[in-house]
N, C-alpha and C positions, 0 to 999 in steps of 0.2 A: 598639758597631758604628757608630753614627751619626757618630763621629769619624774613621772610616776614609775614605780617598779613595773617591769614588763607584764607580769601576770595581773596586777591591779589595773594597769592601763587597758589590757585586753578585756577584762571583765566589765569595766566602765564603758568601753566602746561598744561591746555587745549589748549591754543594757540600754544605753542612751541612744546610740546611732542605729543599731540594728533592731532595737526593741525586742530582744530576746527575753524570755522569762528567766527567773533565777534557776529553775529546773533545767532549762535548755542550756544555759551557760555552764551549770555544774556538769552536765553530761558532756558538753563539748570540751571543757577543760579537764575533765576527769577528776573533779574535786568535790568534796562534800558541799551541800547547799549552804550550810552555815559559813564555811570558808569563803564561798563566792559572795555571799551577802556582806561579809566583813570586808572583802576586797573592794566591793563597789562602794560601800560606805566610806572607807578610808580614802579611796580615790576621789570621791566627790568632795569630801571635806578638804583634802589637800588642794584640789582645784579651786574651791571656793576661797580658801585662804590665799592662794596665789593670785586670784583675781583681785582680792581686796588689798593686796600689797602693791598693785599697780597704781600709777598716778591717776588721780581722779580730778574732775573739774566740777564745780558747783553749778547746777543748772536749775534755777528757781530754788525749790526746797529739796531737790534731789541731787544725788551724785551720779555722774556718768563717767565712763572711761574717756580718755582723751579723744578717742575716735568715735565716741557716741554709743559704744556697746554698754549693756547692763546698766539700766537706770533704776535705782531703788532708793528709798529714803535711808536705809541702813541695812547692815547685814542681818539685823533682827527680822527683816521681812522674809528671809529665807527660812521657811518653817522647818522645825526639827524633823517632821515627817518627810519632808522633801529629800532629806539626806540619809535617813535611817532605814527605809524600807526598800 
């Protein structure tokens, strides 16, 4: 997350960790809703790519991070809807 541009990082933090709505984030950041949605989408995609660039270990038929985080069959399991809305 620290590698994201500051405004993208803040939008993702507010959406994911603080569970703010898009409208709430737009109001707090004083930006249009569409811009906020784009920032969140870009930020989540960059985080997803970064996670998949980390070393992984095979655990049965799944992949896991070296420390046991994020176990999925493939990046395809992350639904398009999970990162676009």
